[in-house]
C-alpha positions as CSV (number, residue, x, y, z in Angstrom):
1,M,-7.8,9.5,-33.1
2,S,-10.8,9.4,-30.7
3,A,-13.3,12.5,-30.9
4,Q,-13.5,12.2,-27.2
5,L,-10.9,13.9,-25.3
6,H,-12.7,14.3,-21.9
7,W,-13.7,11.0,-20.1
8,P,-15.4,11.9,-17.0
9,A,-15.3,9.5,-14.0
10,G,-17.5,6.5,-14.3
11,S,-18.0,7.2,-18.3
12,A,-17.2,4.1,-20.7
13,T,-13.8,3.8,-19.2
14,A,-14.9,1.9,-16.5
15,A,-15.5,-1.8,-16.6
16,G,-15.4,-4.6,-14.3
17,P,-12.7,-3.7,-11.1
18,W,-11.5,-1.1,-13.1
19,T,-12.9,2.5,-12.4
20,V,-10.7,3.5,-15.5
21,A,-10.0,1.0,-18.0
22,L,-8.5,3.3,-21.0
23,T,-6.4,1.4,-23.5
24,P,-4.7,2.5,-26.8
25,Q,-7.9,0.9,-28.8
26,L,-10.4,2.9,-27.0
27,A,-8.0,6.3,-26.6
28,G,-8.2,5.5,-30.5
29,W,-4.4,5.8,-30.4
30,T,-1.3,3.6,-30.3
31,W,1.2,3.6,-27.3
32,T,-0.4,4.9,-24.3
33,G,-2.8,3.5,-21.8
34,L,-4.2,3.9,-18.0
35,R,-6.3,1.4,-15.5
36,I,-7.1,2.7,-12.0
37,A,-8.4,0.1,-9.6
38,E,-10.7,0.9,-6.5
39,L,-10.2,-2.3,-4.0
40,P,-12.0,-2.8,-0.7
41,A,-10.0,-4.7,2.1
42,G,-9.2,-7.9,1.1
43,G,-9.6,-7.1,-2.5
44,S,-7.2,-7.7,-5.6
45,V,-7.0,-7.8,-9.0
46,S,-4.9,-9.1,-11.9
47,L,-3.6,-7.4,-15.0
48,P,-2.1,-9.6,-18.2
49,T,0.3,-7.1,-19.4
50,G,0.3,-8.5,-22.7
51,S,2.5,-6.4,-25.1
52,D,2.6,-3.4,-22.4
53,E,4.8,-2.3,-19.7
54,V,2.7,-1.2,-16.7
55,L,3.3,0.7,-13.5
56,V,1.8,-0.5,-10.2
57,L,1.5,3.6,-8.6
58,P,-0.8,3.5,-5.3
59,L,-3.0,6.5,-5.3
60,A,-4.5,5.5,-1.6
61,G,-3.5,2.9,0.4
62,S,-1.0,0.1,0.6
63,C,-1.0,-3.4,-1.3
64,T,1.6,-6.6,-2.5
65,V,2.4,-6.8,-6.0
66,V,3.0,-10.3,-7.4
67,C,4.3,-10.9,-11.0
68,E,4.1,-13.9,-12.6
69,T,5.1,-15.6,-16.0
70,A,4.2,-19.0,-17.8
71,V,7.1,-20.4,-15.7
72,G,6.0,-19.1,-11.8
73,V,6.3,-16.0,-9.9
74,E,8.9,-13.8,-11.3
75,F,8.8,-10.9,-8.6
76,S,6.9,-10.2,-5.2
77,A,7.2,-6.9,-3.5
78,D,5.3,-4.9,-0.6
79,L,4.2,-1.1,-1.4
80,V,3.7,1.0,1.5
81,G,1.6,3.8,-0.7
82,R,0.4,6.3,1.0
83,A,-2.7,7.9,2.4
84,D,-3.6,9.6,-0.8
85,V,-2.2,11.8,-3.3
86,F,-1.5,14.8,-1.5
87,A,0.1,12.9,1.5
88,G,3.5,12.9,-0.5
89,P,5.5,10.2,-2.7
90,T,4.7,6.5,-3.0
91,D,6.7,3.6,-3.8
92,F,5.7,1.4,-6.9
93,A,6.3,-1.3,-9.0
94,Y,7.3,-1.9,-12.5
95,A,5.9,-5.2,-14.4
96,P,7.4,-5.9,-18.0
97,M,5.4,-7.1,-20.8
98,D,4.2,-10.7,-21.5
99,S,3.7,-11.2,-17.4
100,V,0.7,-11.1,-15.4
101,V,0.7,-8.3,-12.1
102,T,-1.6,-9.0,-9.1
103,V,-2.2,-6.4,-6.4
104,S,-3.7,-7.3,-3.7
105,T,-4.6,-5.1,-0.6
106,S,-5.6,-5.6,3.3
107,S,-6.6,-2.4,4.2
108,G,-7.9,-1.2,0.7
109,G,-7.0,1.4,-1.6
110,R,-6.8,3.0,-5.3
111,F,-4.1,1.9,-7.5
112,A,-3.0,3.0,-11.0
113,F,-1.5,1.1,-13.7
114,P,-0.3,3.4,-16.1
115,A,1.0,1.7,-19.6
116,A,3.1,1.8,-22.5
117,R,3.1,-0.7,-25.7
118,A,6.9,-2.0,-25.3
119,R,9.4,-3.2,-27.6
120,K,11.6,-5.1,-25.3
121,R,11.3,-7.1,-21.9
122,L,12.7,-5.0,-18.7
123,P,13.0,-7.1,-15.5
124,P,10.3,-6.2,-12.8
125,R,11.5,-4.1,-9.8
126,R,10.6,-1.7,-7.3
127,G,11.1,1.8,-7.5
128,A,11.3,3.3,-3.8
129,A,9.5,6.4,-2.5
130,E,12.6,7.8,-1.0
131,D,14.0,7.7,-4.4
132,A,11.8,9.8,-5.9
133,A,13.4,12.6,-7.9
134,I,11.0,15.7,-6.8
135,E,11.1,19.1,-7.5
136,T,9.3,22.8,-7.9
137,R,8.5,24.3,-10.9
138,G,7.4,27.8,-12.0
139,A,7.0,30.6,-9.6
140,G,4.3,32.6,-7.9
141,S,0.9,31.4,-8.8
142,C,2.5,28.9,-11.6
143,S,4.1,27.3,-8.6
144,R,3.6,23.4,-8.4
145,L,5.1,20.2,-7.4
146,I,6.5,17.4,-9.6
147,R,7.2,13.7,-8.4
148,N,9.1,12.3,-11.6
149,Y,8.7,8.5,-10.7
150,C,9.2,7.1,-14.2
151,M,11.0,9.7,-16.3
152,P,14.0,9.1,-18.9
153,D,16.4,10.1,-16.4
154,T,14.8,8.7,-13.0
155,F,13.6,5.0,-13.6
156,D,14.6,2.7,-16.6
157,A,11.7,1.3,-19.0
158,D,11.5,1.1,-22.6
159,R,8.7,3.7,-23.3
160,L,6.7,4.0,-20.4
161,I,6.9,8.4,-19.1
162,V,5.2,8.5,-15.5
163,C,5.0,11.6,-13.4
164,E,2.2,13.5,-10.7
165,V,1.8,17.3,-10.3
166,V,0.4,18.4,-7.2
167,T,-0.8,22.3,-7.8
168,P,-2.1,24.6,-4.7
169,A,-5.5,26.1,-4.6
170,G,-5.4,28.7,-6.9
171,N,-2.6,28.2,-9.1
172,W,-2.1,27.1,-12.8
173,S,0.2,24.7,-13.7
174,S,0.9,22.9,-17.3
175,Y,1.4,26.6,-18.1
176,P,2.9,27.9,-20.3
177,P,0.7,25.7,-22.9
178,H,3.4,23.1,-24.8
179,K,3.3,20.5,-26.8
180,H,4.9,17.1,-27.7
181,D,3.9,15.6,-30.9
182,E,6.9,15.8,-33.4
183,E,10.1,14.1,-33.1
184,S,13.2,16.6,-33.3
185,K,16.0,17.6,-31.3
186,T,13.7,20.0,-29.1
187,E,10.7,18.1,-29.3
188,S,9.6,14.5,-28.5
189,C,6.4,12.7,-30.5
190,L,4.3,11.5,-27.1
191,E,0.7,10.6,-26.8
192,E,-0.2,11.8,-22.9
193,I,-2.9,11.1,-20.2
194,Y,-4.2,13.1,-17.6
195,Y,-5.5,11.8,-14.6
196,F,-7.1,14.1,-11.8
197,E,-7.8,13.7,-8.3
198,I,-9.0,17.0,-6.5
199,A,-9.5,17.9,-2.9
200,D,-13.5,18.2,-2.2
201,A,-15.1,21.6,-1.0
202,P,-16.6,22.0,2.3
203,S,-19.7,22.0,0.2
204,G,-19.0,18.8,-2.2
205,P,-16.8,17.4,-4.6
206,G,-14.0,19.6,-6.3
207,M,-13.3,20.8,-9.5
208,A,-10.6,22.5,-11.9
209,Y,-10.2,23.1,-15.2
210,Q,-7.9,21.6,-18.1
211,R,-7.4,23.2,-21.9
212,V,-6.3,21.2,-24.5
213,Y,-6.4,23.0,-28.3
214,D,-4.8,22.5,-31.6
215,T,-5.9,25.2,-34.2
216,S,-2.6,25.1,-36.9
217,S,-3.1,21.4,-37.9
218,D,-5.2,19.8,-40.3
219,R,-6.7,18.0,-37.0
220,P,-8.1,21.1,-35.2
221,F,-9.7,21.2,-31.9
222,D,-10.0,23.3,-28.7
223,L,-11.5,21.6,-25.6
224,L,-11.5,23.5,-22.1
225,A,-13.3,21.1,-19.5
226,E,-14.4,21.3,-16.0
227,V,-12.7,18.1,-14.3
228,H,-13.5,16.4,-11.2
229,S,-11.5,13.4,-9.3
230,S,-11.2,10.5,-11.8
231,D,-11.7,12.2,-14.7
232,V,-9.5,11.8,-17.7
233,V,-8.6,14.4,-20.3
234,L,-6.3,12.7,-23.4
235,I,-3.5,14.6,-25.3
236,P,-3.0,13.4,-28.5
237,H,-1.6,16.1,-30.4
238,G,-1.4,20.2,-29.9
239,W,-0.8,22.6,-27.0
240,H,-1.9,21.3,-23.5
241,G,-2.1,23.5,-20.6
242,P,-3.0,25.3,-18.1
243,S,-4.4,23.1,-15.9
244,I,-5.9,25.3,-13.2
245,A,-6.9,24.8,-9.5
246,V,-9.6,26.7,-8.6
247,P,-9.6,28.7,-5.4
248,G,-9.9,26.6,-2.0
249,Q,-9.1,23.1,-3.9
250,D,-5.8,21.8,-4.2
251,L,-5.0,19.9,-7.6
252,Y,-3.7,16.4,-8.1
253,Y,-2.8,15.0,-11.8
254,L,-1.2,11.8,-13.1
255,N,0.7,12.1,-16.4
256,V,1.1,9.2,-18.4
257,M,3.3,9.4,-21.9
258,A,4.9,7.1,-24.5
259,G,5.6,7.5,-28.1
260,P,7.3,5.8,-30.8
261,G,10.5,7.6,-30.7
262,E,13.3,8.2,-28.4
263,R,12.2,8.1,-24.8
264,A,12.7,11.4,-24.2
265,W,10.5,14.5,-22.2
266,R,11.0,17.5,-24.7
267,I,8.4,19.9,-25.4
268,C,7.7,23.4,-27.4
269,D,6.0,26.0,-25.5
270,D,3.0,27.7,-27.3
271,P,4.7,31.0,-28.7
272,A,2.0,33.4,-28.0
273,H,2.6,32.2,-23.9
274,A,6.1,31.2,-23.6
275,W,7.0,34.9,-22.1
276,I,6.0,33.8,-19.0
277,R,8.6,32.0,-18.2
278,A,11.0,35.1,-18.1
279,T,9.0,36.1,-15.1
280,W,9.9,33.3,-13.0
281,P,13.1,34.6,-11.9
282,D,11.6,37.8,-10.3
283,Q,9.1,35.9,-8.2
284,P,9.5,33.7,-5.2
285,V,8.1,29.8,-5.3
286,D,4.8,29.7,-3.6
287,P,5.7,29.0,0.2
288,R,2.7,26.0,0.0
289,V,5.0,24.5,-2.8
290,L,8.0,24.5,-0.5
291,A,6.3,23.2,2.1
292,L,5.1,20.0,-0.2
293,L,8.8,19.9,-1.0
294,L,10.0,20.0,2.6
295,S,7.6,17.5,3.7
296,S,8.1,15.1,1.0
297,A,11.8,15.2,1.6
298,A,11.3,14.4,5.5
299,G,8.8,11.7,4.6
300,Q,11.5,10.1,2.2
301,Q,14.3,10.2,4.9
302,A,12.0,8.4,7.1
303,G,11.4,5.9,4.5
304,L,7.5,7.0,4.5
305,S,7.2,4.3,7.2
306,S,4.1,6.4,9.1
307,S,2.2,5.5,5.7
308,A,2.1,1.7,6.3
309,G,-1.3,-0.2,6.9
310,Q,-3.5,3.3,6.6
311,Q,-7.2,2.4,6.0
312,F,-8.7,3.2,2.7
313,D,-11.5,5.2,3.3
314,A,-13.6,5.7,-0.4
315,G,-15.4,8.9,0.9
316,R,-12.2,10.6,2.1
317,S,-10.8,13.8,0.8
318,R,-9.3,13.7,-2.6
């Protein structure tokens, strides 16, 4: 296992056109990877998938995705994308192992490439924003919005599991702390990556906090990290949570998971904190999360057409 769990923006994970280039080898594990490309207007980037299955998930901006094999173009799709990660859900593309996926953008943008080591080759295809399964989770100050793009019950993949979470300023998410590092009827064995974007404060870049810990195994650690936009935190095993949005700064994170067993997301709560779930039925969902849910539903009904062709600004608030 890699001794480094928190990879700040611009650290060793940045390489070539990638602002994040986190491979299983760099992470010190087996199944899960993530790349982030930030492209100028007219820019493009290509990625040989090799033994991985990969999503192309626009974080900001629109793009065209082409998936090729040795015999030629297998799949091509235009992704409408979105203005930024707080604007609503996005469409995405799935590229299988043993292909080359190329992303090009006329207006510029930032694009995530979540990846997992695959055992079988599935067909390339597009996932529509209007089909994204969006839900609220928690209540009160634990309220957050979940976009379940590539979960076991929402989109077919071999090993890859992908969702994203929006947490309003001042709220806690990934709470109660939970883990998924053992294969059982109640728990899955999954490596996990957290990639963060945070709404800027009036005085400068935003911040949030992430805790990851395991004090009961033969591989103990305890991390409480201040995270910023484009930071990555690794979850090799153990409890993770809370993810804390500080007052005045909304928090977004992308979760990428994969493991050796069944493609399932089963979790076990830390017994010291699991009681918090019992308080949620007596609390209302944060109205800011409900507003996000309603605006997402309205955007899905409209096909998110208003996001098409938005100009990407690398300096905009995240």
